[in-house]
N, C-alpha and C positions, 0 to 999 in steps of 0.2 A: 297642518300634516306633518309628519316626521322626516321628510325627506330632506337631503343636504342641501345647501345654498346652492350648489352648482346644478342639482337636478332642478330646483325650483327656477333658476336663471335659465337653464336650456329649454324647460316648458314654456317660460313666458317668451323668451325670444322666438320660438316657434310660432307661438299664437300672433305676436306682433308681426311676423312675416306673413303669416295667412291674412291678416287683416289689411296690411299694406298692399298686399298683392291684389286683394279683391277690391280695394279703393283705386288703385292703378287701373284695374281692368275697367272699372266703372267709368273712370275719366277718360280712357280712351273711347269706351263705347258713347259716352255723351258727346264728345267731339265729333265723332264719325255720324251720329244721329242729327247733331246740329247742322252738320255740313250738308247732309242730305234733305233734312227738313227743318228749314229755319224755323217755322211754326213752332216746333217743340221748344225752342230756346225761349220763344216769346211767351208761351204757355207757362214755361216754369218761372220766368220773371214775373209773370202776373200772378202766379200762385204765392210767389214770395211777397208780392206787393200787398197782397191780401193779409198776409199775416202781420206785416209791419202796420197796416192800417188798423188791425184789430188791437194791436198794442198801444197805438196812439188813442184810440177811442177810450180804452179802459184808463189811460193816464189822465185824460181830459175829465173823467168823472160824469156825473150826471147820469140821465136816463140814455143808456145806451143800448138797450135791448134791441130796438128796431135796427139801428146801424149794426149790431153783431148779426142778426138775423140775416141781413141783406149780404154781409161779407161772407158768411158761411154759406149761403146759397151760391155766390158768385164763386167761391173757392171750390165747392163740389162741382159746379159745372165746368170750371176749368180742368180740374183733374180728371173728369169724365171724358173730356175732349182729348187730353194727353194721352190717356189710357187706349182711348179708340184709335188714335193716330199711330201708337207703337204696335198694336195688335194688328191694324189693317196692313201694316208694313213689315210684318214677320217678326217683330220684337215681342218679347215678354213684357207684360203690363208693368213690371218693376225693372225694366231694363236700365233705366237711369240711376239705380240705386245699386250700391255694392252688394254682390252674391256672396256673403260670408260663409265659411265651411260650416258654422254652428249658428243655426238660426235663433237658438234660445238666447246666447249671449252676445252675437254679433262678433265673436272671436275676441271678446274681452276676457273671457275666463271666470266670469262672476255673473250672477243673475240675483235679481230681487224675489226673496221668499217671504211674503208677509212684509214685516218690517226690518227684515234683516238682509244683507247682502251676504250670499253664500257661494261657495265655488261651484262652477257648473261642472257637468259630467264630462265635458270635453277636455278640460284642464285635469280632472283627474286621470283621465285615460292618458294624457300626454305625461304626466307625472310618472305613471306606470312604466310607459314606454321608455322614458328617459333613464329611470332608475334601473330599469332592465339592462339598457345599453352601458350604462355606467359599470354596472356589476360584470357584465360579459366581455369588457372591452379587452381584458387580458387572457380570456378563454380561448383556445385554438379550435373554434367550432369549426373552420373550413378544413381541419385535418381529420375529422371525424366525421364521416358520411356512411350511409348505408353502401354506397358504391365502393367504398375502400374496406368494407368489412368482408374477410375472407372466410367463409364457412368451412372450405376445403381444408383449412389448417387443422381441424379438428380430428381425433382419431375416429377411425371407421370399425374399431374393435370394442368389444364389451369391456367397460370398465369393470373390474372384479370387485371393487368396493361398493358400487351401486347397482350392477347387473344392467347398465343402461349403455348404450351407444353414444358418446360424447356428440359425434357429429350430427345424429339424428336429433338429440335434445337441442343442440344449439341451432339446427336448422329451424326447427320449431320456434324457437325464440326468437331467432331472426325475423321469421315471418310474422310472428306476434308484434315485434317492436314497429316494423314497417306498416302493418295495419293500424296499429294504435296512432302512431304519428299522422297518417294519412286521414284519419276519422277522427283527430283529436278535437274536442270542444273542453271549454273550460269547466265541464262537468264529468270530464272522463274519469275512469277508475284510477286510483293510486296504484303504483307499481313498487314491489320490493326486489331488487336484484340481488341474489346471494350467490357466493361462490368465492374460490380462492383468488388471491392476485393473478393478474395478467389474463384473464379469461375473457375479457371483452366488454365488461360492465360498463366502465367508463365511456368507452367507444360508442356502444349502442345507446347510451342515455344522451350524449352529446349528438348523436345521429338523429334521435328523436327532436332534440331541441332544435337542430338545423330545419328540419322540415317543419315543425310547429311555428319557428320564427318566420320562415318563408311564407307561411300561410297567414301571417298578420298578427299572430297572438305574442303576448309578453312573456318571456321565460327568464327565469333567473337560475343561474348554476353556481353553486358554492360547495366548497369541500367542507366537511365536518370540522377538520382543524381550524380553517380559516373562518368558519361560522363561530366557533367557541372564541376564537381571538378577538372577533369583532364584538360578540356579546360581552366580553369581559372588558373590552376597552370602553365600550359605551357604558357599562355599568359603573366603573370608577372615573371616567373622565367627566370634567366639567363643560368640555366643549360640546357645543350641539351640531357641529359640523359631521354629518354622517350619521347623526343619531337616529334612533327608533328604528333598529334594523328589522325587528320584528314585523313592524306595520308594513315596511317595504316588501319583506318577503312574504307576507300575508296576502298582499295586494295583487301580486302577479298572477297570470293565467296558469302557469305551470312552473313549480318549483322542483329543482333537482339538487339533492343532498348527496354528494359523492364522498366516499370511504367513511361512512359512519362506523364509528368503534375505534377509529385511529387517533382520535382527539384526546386531549386531557380532560379528564373527567373531574367535576365538581357538582356538589348538590345543586348549586345556582345554575350551571349550564346544562345539566341534565334535565332539570325542571323546565328550562326555557326552550330545550328541544322539544319536549314533549307538549308544552304551551303552542309552540309553533305548529307542529304537526296536528294537534287537536283543533287549533284554530282554522286550520285549513279545511279539516274534514268537516267540521260544523259549517263552514261557508260553502261546502260542496266543491272545492277546488282540490285538484289532484297534487300529489307528490310523488317523485320518484326517488327512491332511497337506493344506493348500493352500498353493500357491506360485505366485508370478509367473514363476519360473524354469522354462526348458527343462531337459530331462534332461542335456544337455551343460553347461550352467551350473551345474546341482546337482553334477555331477562335479566340475567345476573348484572350487566353493566348498567342498564337503565331501570327498568320496572316491569312486573308482571301487567301492570295497566297500561303500558306503552306497548307492550308486544300484543296484547288483547286487542289494542286498537287497531294495529297494523293487521292482525290476522283477520279482523272484521272488515277492513277497508281496501286491502291492496291484493292485488294479483301477485302472487309470489312466483318468481322465475329463478330456477336454480341453474347456474351456469356450471358445466362440467368440462373437464379436459385438464390439460397442463398449459403452462403459461404460453399464449399462442405469440407472444411477442418475441419469443427466442426460438420458435419452431421454424423449421423449414418447411416450405409447402411439400405435400406429399404428391410426389411425381407419378406414382403408379396409376 
Protein backbone atom coordinates (compact mmCIF):
# COMPACT_ATOMS: atom_id res chain seq x y z
CA UNK A 1 0.00 0.00 0.00
CA UNK A 2 1.15 3.56 -0.64
CA UNK A 3 0.21 5.07 2.72
CA UNK A 4 2.76 6.91 4.81
CA UNK A 5 4.61 5.13 7.60
CA UNK A 6 2.71 7.18 10.19
CA UNK A 7 -0.62 5.99 8.75
CA UNK A 8 0.56 2.37 8.77
CA UNK A 9 1.78 2.72 12.37
CA UNK A 10 -1.48 4.32 13.50
CA UNK A 11 -3.57 1.57 11.89
CA UNK A 12 -1.31 -1.19 13.28
CA UNK A 13 -1.47 0.35 16.77
CA UNK A 14 -5.28 0.43 16.65
CA UNK A 15 -5.42 -3.22 15.61
CA UNK A 16 -3.02 -4.15 18.39
CA UNK A 17 -5.20 -2.28 20.89
CA UNK A 18 -8.29 -4.14 19.66
CA UNK A 19 -6.52 -7.48 19.96
CA UNK A 20 -5.17 -6.71 23.43
CA UNK A 21 -8.59 -5.52 24.63
CA UNK A 22 -10.25 -8.71 23.35
CA UNK A 23 -7.65 -10.89 25.07
CA UNK A 24 -7.94 -8.98 28.36
CA UNK A 25 -11.71 -9.35 28.28
CA UNK A 26 -11.33 -13.09 27.60
CA UNK A 27 -8.94 -13.46 30.57
CA UNK A 28 -11.41 -11.64 32.82
CA UNK A 29 -14.27 -13.90 31.66
CA UNK A 30 -12.15 -16.99 32.16
CA UNK A 31 -11.31 -16.01 35.75
CA UNK A 32 -14.99 -15.32 36.42
CA UNK A 33 -16.10 -18.65 34.94
CA UNK A 34 -13.36 -20.63 36.74
CA UNK A 35 -14.41 -19.06 40.04
CA UNK A 36 -18.08 -19.91 39.55
CA UNK A 37 -17.59 -23.28 37.83
CA UNK A 38 -14.29 -25.00 38.79
CA UNK A 39 -15.21 -27.84 36.45
CA UNK A 40 -14.56 -25.49 33.50
CA UNK A 41 -10.91 -25.14 34.56
CA UNK A 42 -10.59 -28.92 34.89
CA UNK A 43 -12.05 -29.45 31.43
CA UNK A 44 -9.71 -26.92 29.82
CA UNK A 45 -6.71 -28.51 31.51
CA UNK A 46 -7.84 -31.97 30.39
CA UNK A 47 -8.27 -30.73 26.80
CA UNK A 48 -4.74 -29.30 26.89
CA UNK A 49 -3.42 -32.60 28.26
CA UNK A 50 -4.98 -34.45 25.31
CA UNK A 51 -3.07 -32.20 22.95
CA UNK A 52 0.21 -32.80 24.75
CA UNK A 53 -0.41 -36.56 24.78
CA UNK A 54 -1.00 -36.53 21.03
CA UNK A 55 2.34 -34.77 20.45
CA UNK A 56 4.16 -37.31 22.64
CA UNK A 57 2.52 -40.19 20.80
CA UNK A 58 3.69 -38.87 17.43
CA UNK A 59 7.24 -38.32 18.72
CA UNK A 60 7.42 -41.90 20.04
CA UNK A 61 6.63 -43.21 16.57
CA UNK A 62 5.38 -46.65 15.74
CA UNK A 63 1.72 -47.52 15.25
CA UNK A 64 -0.10 -44.66 16.98
CA UNK A 65 -3.38 -44.80 15.05
CA UNK A 66 -5.38 -46.43 17.85
CA UNK A 67 -3.93 -44.12 20.53
CA UNK A 68 -4.61 -41.03 18.41
CA UNK A 69 -8.19 -42.19 17.78
CA UNK A 70 -8.80 -42.59 21.49
CA UNK A 71 -7.27 -39.18 22.26
CA UNK A 72 -9.41 -37.56 19.58
CA UNK A 73 -12.61 -39.12 20.97
CA UNK A 74 -11.66 -38.04 24.50
CA UNK A 75 -10.87 -34.52 23.33
CA UNK A 76 -14.21 -34.17 21.54
CA UNK A 77 -16.05 -35.47 24.58
CA UNK A 78 -14.30 -32.95 26.85
CA UNK A 79 -15.01 -30.09 24.44
CA UNK A 80 -18.69 -31.05 24.27
CA UNK A 81 -18.95 -31.13 28.08
CA UNK A 82 -17.27 -27.70 28.34
CA UNK A 83 -19.52 -26.25 25.66
CA UNK A 84 -22.63 -27.60 27.41
CA UNK A 85 -21.47 -26.23 30.76
CA UNK A 86 -21.04 -22.74 29.29
CA UNK A 87 -24.35 -22.76 27.40
CA UNK A 88 -26.34 -24.07 30.36
CA UNK A 89 -25.05 -21.21 32.50
CA UNK A 90 -25.83 -18.43 30.05
CA UNK A 91 -22.45 -18.07 28.34
CA UNK A 92 -21.62 -18.35 24.67
CA UNK A 93 -20.04 -21.61 23.59
CA UNK A 94 -16.76 -19.75 22.87
CA UNK A 95 -16.87 -17.53 25.98
CA UNK A 96 -13.38 -18.63 27.04
CA UNK A 97 -11.90 -17.43 23.74
CA UNK A 98 -11.08 -13.80 22.83
CA UNK A 99 -13.90 -12.10 20.87
CA UNK A 100 -11.90 -10.26 18.22
CA UNK A 101 -13.40 -7.39 16.20
CA UNK A 102 -12.53 -9.18 12.97
CA UNK A 103 -13.29 -12.88 12.84
CA UNK A 104 -11.32 -13.33 9.62
CA UNK A 105 -7.91 -12.24 10.91
CA UNK A 106 -8.40 -12.21 14.72
CA UNK A 107 -7.33 -8.54 14.66
CA UNK A 108 -3.89 -9.32 13.23
CA UNK A 109 -4.58 -7.47 9.97
CA UNK A 110 -3.57 -10.37 7.73
CA UNK A 111 -5.18 -13.55 6.43
CA UNK A 112 -4.02 -16.57 4.48
CA UNK A 113 -5.24 -16.66 0.88
CA UNK A 114 -4.12 -19.81 -0.84
CA UNK A 115 -0.35 -19.91 -0.38
CA UNK A 116 -0.08 -16.17 0.28
CA UNK A 117 -0.49 -13.93 3.31
CA UNK A 118 -2.58 -10.90 2.31
CA UNK A 119 -3.90 -7.80 4.05
CA UNK A 120 -7.30 -8.24 5.67
CA UNK A 121 -10.16 -5.94 4.70
CA UNK A 122 -10.32 -4.62 8.29
CA UNK A 123 -6.76 -3.30 8.05
CA UNK A 124 -7.49 -1.75 4.65
CA UNK A 125 -10.45 0.08 6.19
CA UNK A 126 -8.32 1.26 9.10
CA UNK A 127 -5.64 2.56 6.74
CA UNK A 128 -8.24 4.61 4.87
CA UNK A 129 -9.67 5.94 8.15
CA UNK A 130 -6.24 6.88 9.52
CA UNK A 131 -5.24 8.49 6.23
CA UNK A 132 -8.46 10.53 6.28
CA UNK A 133 -7.73 11.70 9.80
CA UNK A 134 -4.18 12.64 8.88
CA UNK A 135 -5.35 14.65 5.86
CA UNK A 136 -8.13 16.40 7.76
CA UNK A 137 -6.17 17.24 10.88
CA UNK A 138 -5.64 20.88 9.90
CA UNK A 139 -9.07 21.40 8.29
CA UNK A 140 -11.43 23.44 10.52
CA UNK A 141 -14.40 21.11 10.07
CA UNK A 142 -16.00 22.22 13.32
CA UNK A 143 -16.36 25.77 11.96
CA UNK A 144 -18.32 24.78 8.86
CA UNK A 145 -21.63 23.11 9.61
CA UNK A 146 -25.13 23.33 8.20
CA UNK A 147 -26.18 25.07 11.43
CA UNK A 148 -23.70 27.92 10.85
CA UNK A 149 -24.67 28.46 7.21
CA UNK A 150 -26.99 31.47 6.98
CA UNK A 151 -29.17 31.51 3.85
CA UNK A 152 -30.63 34.85 4.98
CA UNK A 153 -27.40 36.56 3.95
CA UNK A 154 -28.26 36.15 0.27
CA UNK A 155 -30.15 38.80 -1.65
CA UNK A 156 -33.89 38.34 -2.15
CA UNK A 157 -33.99 40.53 -5.26
CA UNK A 158 -33.56 39.31 -8.81
CA UNK A 159 -29.97 39.21 -10.06
CA UNK A 160 -30.08 41.13 -13.38
CA UNK A 161 -27.23 39.07 -14.83
CA UNK A 162 -28.98 35.72 -14.34
CA UNK A 163 -32.64 36.60 -13.82
CA UNK A 164 -32.58 34.47 -10.66
CA UNK A 165 -33.11 35.43 -7.01
CA UNK A 166 -29.87 34.43 -5.17
CA UNK A 167 -31.77 33.65 -1.96
CA UNK A 168 -34.07 31.18 -3.73
CA UNK A 169 -31.15 29.54 -5.56
CA UNK A 170 -29.04 29.22 -2.42
CA UNK A 171 -31.95 27.89 -0.39
CA UNK A 172 -32.35 25.09 -2.95
CA UNK A 173 -28.61 24.37 -2.87
CA UNK A 174 -28.62 24.37 0.93
CA UNK A 175 -31.49 21.86 1.05
CA UNK A 176 -29.82 19.70 -1.59
CA UNK A 177 -26.52 19.59 0.32
CA UNK A 178 -28.25 18.66 3.60
CA UNK A 179 -30.18 15.86 1.91
CA UNK A 180 -27.03 14.69 0.12
CA UNK A 181 -25.06 14.48 3.38
CA UNK A 182 -27.81 12.69 5.30
CA UNK A 183 -28.40 10.18 2.52
CA UNK A 184 -24.74 9.74 1.58
CA UNK A 185 -23.36 6.38 0.51
CA UNK A 186 -19.97 5.65 -1.10
CA UNK A 187 -21.91 5.35 -4.38
CA UNK A 188 -23.53 8.81 -4.17
CA UNK A 189 -23.35 11.18 -7.13
CA UNK A 190 -20.43 13.59 -7.49
CA UNK A 191 -21.02 17.34 -7.12
CA UNK A 192 -19.54 20.33 -8.94
CA UNK A 193 -19.97 23.57 -6.98
CA UNK A 194 -19.47 26.63 -9.24
CA UNK A 195 -19.54 30.31 -8.41
CA UNK A 196 -17.56 33.37 -7.43
CA UNK A 197 -15.38 33.58 -4.34
CA UNK A 198 -17.11 33.88 -0.99
CA UNK A 199 -20.49 32.39 -1.87
CA UNK A 200 -20.28 29.46 0.54
CA UNK A 201 -18.90 26.64 -1.61
CA UNK A 202 -16.19 25.67 0.87
CA UNK A 203 -18.57 26.07 3.82
CA UNK A 204 -21.20 23.72 2.37
CA UNK A 205 -18.65 21.16 1.15
CA UNK A 206 -17.17 21.00 4.66
CA UNK A 207 -20.66 20.87 6.18
CA UNK A 208 -21.28 17.79 4.03
CA UNK A 209 -17.93 16.39 5.21
CA UNK A 210 -18.92 16.93 8.85
CA UNK A 211 -22.16 15.01 8.47
CA UNK A 212 -20.64 12.22 6.37
CA UNK A 213 -17.77 11.73 8.84
CA UNK A 214 -20.26 11.69 11.73
CA UNK A 215 -22.04 8.82 9.97
CA UNK A 216 -18.83 6.79 9.93
CA UNK A 217 -17.53 7.31 6.39
CA UNK A 218 -13.99 8.23 5.39
CA UNK A 219 -13.70 11.74 3.95
CA UNK A 220 -10.67 13.57 2.59
CA UNK A 221 -10.52 17.29 1.97
CA UNK A 222 -7.73 18.88 -0.05
CA UNK A 223 -7.42 22.26 -1.74
CA UNK A 224 -6.34 22.15 -5.39
CA UNK A 225 -3.11 24.13 -4.70
CA UNK A 226 -2.24 21.76 -1.85
CA UNK A 227 -3.01 18.76 -4.06
CA UNK A 228 -0.67 20.00 -6.78
CA UNK A 229 2.12 20.63 -4.28
CA UNK A 230 1.75 17.09 -2.93
CA UNK A 231 1.70 15.60 -6.43
CA UNK A 232 4.82 17.52 -7.46
CA UNK A 233 6.62 16.67 -4.24
CA UNK A 234 5.79 13.01 -4.67
CA UNK A 235 6.95 13.05 -8.28
CA UNK A 236 10.39 14.49 -7.60
CA UNK A 237 11.12 13.22 -4.10
CA UNK A 238 12.88 9.93 -3.51
CA UNK A 239 11.40 9.75 -0.03
CA UNK A 240 8.41 7.40 0.24
CA UNK A 241 7.04 9.07 3.37
CA UNK A 242 3.57 10.23 2.42
CA UNK A 243 3.93 8.84 -1.06
CA UNK A 244 1.28 7.58 -3.45
CA UNK A 245 -1.15 10.37 -2.75
CA UNK A 246 -3.37 9.27 -5.63
CA UNK A 247 -3.95 5.87 -4.04
CA UNK A 248 -4.88 7.49 -0.75
CA UNK A 249 -7.29 9.94 -2.37
CA UNK A 250 -8.86 7.22 -4.51
CA UNK A 251 -9.50 4.94 -1.54
CA UNK A 252 -11.63 7.22 0.67
CA UNK A 253 -15.43 7.19 0.60
CA UNK A 254 -15.75 10.88 -0.29
CA UNK A 255 -13.10 13.20 -1.74
CA UNK A 256 -13.48 16.99 -1.63
CA UNK A 257 -11.26 19.10 -3.91
CA UNK A 258 -11.60 22.79 -3.05
CA UNK A 259 -10.71 25.80 -5.24
CA UNK A 260 -10.02 23.87 -8.43
CA UNK A 261 -8.46 26.26 -10.90
CA UNK A 262 -6.43 28.28 -8.40
CA UNK A 263 -3.50 25.87 -8.49
CA UNK A 264 -0.34 26.11 -10.59
CA UNK A 265 -0.88 24.26 -13.86
CA UNK A 266 1.46 21.82 -15.58
CA UNK A 267 0.80 19.02 -18.02
CA UNK A 268 1.74 16.52 -15.31
CA UNK A 269 -0.52 17.85 -12.55
CA UNK A 270 -3.44 18.42 -14.94
CA UNK A 271 -3.20 14.83 -16.12
CA UNK A 272 -2.98 13.62 -12.51
CA UNK A 273 -6.09 15.58 -11.52
CA UNK A 274 -7.97 13.97 -14.40
CA UNK A 275 -6.57 10.53 -13.49
CA UNK A 276 -7.74 10.95 -9.90
CA UNK A 277 -11.22 12.13 -10.91
CA UNK A 278 -11.58 9.39 -13.51
CA UNK A 279 -10.33 6.66 -11.15
CA UNK A 280 -12.93 7.58 -8.57
CA UNK A 281 -15.70 7.65 -11.17
CA UNK A 282 -14.67 4.25 -12.50
CA UNK A 283 -14.79 2.84 -8.97
CA UNK A 284 -18.19 4.46 -8.37
CA UNK A 285 -16.90 6.82 -5.66
CA UNK A 286 -18.03 10.45 -5.46
CA UNK A 287 -16.03 13.66 -5.63
CA UNK A 288 -17.12 17.13 -4.57
CA UNK A 289 -15.29 19.83 -6.54
CA UNK A 290 -15.61 23.54 -5.88
CA UNK A 291 -14.35 26.10 -8.38
CA UNK A 292 -14.59 29.76 -9.31
CA UNK A 293 -14.30 28.84 -12.99
CA UNK A 294 -17.04 28.48 -15.58
CA UNK A 295 -17.38 25.29 -17.60
CA UNK A 296 -15.68 27.03 -20.54
CA UNK A 297 -12.76 28.08 -18.34
CA UNK A 298 -12.46 24.56 -16.92
CA UNK A 299 -12.26 23.22 -20.45
CA UNK A 300 -9.56 25.75 -21.35
CA UNK A 301 -7.50 25.07 -18.22
CA UNK A 302 -7.85 21.30 -18.26
CA UNK A 303 -9.37 19.51 -21.23
CA UNK A 304 -12.60 18.83 -23.05
CA UNK A 305 -12.34 15.23 -21.87
CA UNK A 306 -12.21 16.34 -18.22
CA UNK A 307 -15.23 18.63 -18.58
CA UNK A 308 -17.11 15.91 -20.43
CA UNK A 309 -16.55 13.51 -17.53
CA UNK A 310 -17.78 16.10 -15.04
CA UNK A 311 -20.85 16.88 -17.12
CA UNK A 312 -21.76 13.22 -17.29
CA UNK A 313 -21.15 12.34 -13.65
CA UNK A 314 -21.64 15.36 -11.39
CA UNK A 315 -24.62 17.32 -10.13
CA UNK A 316 -23.82 20.96 -10.93
CA UNK A 317 -24.68 23.55 -8.26
CA UNK A 318 -24.43 27.19 -9.36
CA UNK A 319 -23.80 29.49 -6.39
CA UNK A 320 -25.17 33.02 -6.79
CA UNK A 321 -24.93 36.31 -4.90
CA UNK A 322 -22.12 38.45 -3.55
CA UNK A 323 -19.42 37.53 -1.05
CA UNK A 324 -21.51 36.47 1.94
CA UNK A 325 -18.53 36.66 4.29
CA UNK A 326 -18.52 40.45 4.11
CA UNK A 327 -22.29 40.89 3.94
CA UNK A 328 -24.31 41.98 6.90
CA UNK A 329 -27.50 40.04 7.57
CA UNK A 330 -30.58 41.56 6.02
CA UNK A 331 -32.53 42.88 9.02
CA UNK A 332 -35.67 43.64 7.04
